[in-house]
C-alpha positions in Angstrom: 6.8 -1.1 15.4 3.4 -0.8 13.7 4.1 -1.7 10.1 1.9 -4.2 8.4 2.3 -6.9 5.8 0.0 -6.6 2.6 -1.1 -9.8 0.9 -3.3 -10.5 -2.1 -5.7 -13.3 -1.7 -5.9 -15.5 -4.9 -7.5 -18.9 -5.1 -7.6 -19.1 -1.4 -3.9 -18.5 -1.0 -2.1 -15.4 0.2 0.5 -13.9 -2.1 2.8 -11.4 -0.3 2.8 -8.0 -1.9 4.8 -5.9 0.5 6.2 -5.9 4.1 6.6 -3.0 6.4 3.6 -1.1 4.9 3.3 2.3 6.6 0.8 4.0 4.2 -2.2 2.7 2.3 -4.6 4.8 0.2 -7.6 3.6 -2.0 -7.4 5.2 -5.4 -10.2 4.8 -8.0 -10.5 1.0 -7.7 -6.8 0.5 -6.9 -4.8 0.4 -3.6 -1.6 2.5 -3.3 0.9 1.1 -0.8 4.1 2.6 0.5 6.6 0.8 2.8 9.1 2.0 5.4 11.9 2.4 2.8 9.7 4.5 0.4 9.1 1.7 -2.1 5.6 2.2 -3.7 3.3 -0.1 -5.5 -0.3 0.2 -6.8 -2.5 -2.9 -7.0 -5.8 -3.2 -8.7 -7.6 -4.6 -5.7 -10.0 -3.9 -2.9 -9.5 -4.2 0.9 -11.0 -7.4 2.2 -9.9 -7.0 5.8 -7.3 -5.4 8.0 -6.1 -7.4 11.0 -4.6 -4.8 13.2 -3.3 -7.2 15.9 -1.7 -9.4 13.3 -0.4 -6.3 11.4 -1.9 -7.8 8.2 -3.7 -6.1 5.2 -5.6 -8.6 3.1 -6.5 -7.4 -0.4 -8.6 -9.2 -3.1 -8.7 -8.5 -6.9 -11.7 -6.5 -8.1 
């Protein structure tokens, strides 16, 4: 499967936000995420990097 795991980088550590992310949308300084089961969250952050081979989305606070 092609789902990804979203993490928030804080103080050099990764805090897991959501597993099985299937949709990501930047929205006015925030990131909207939706997982395979339809759970949705919005995080005030920006995308630092996306590691496609590792299925990992790394976000950092604004």
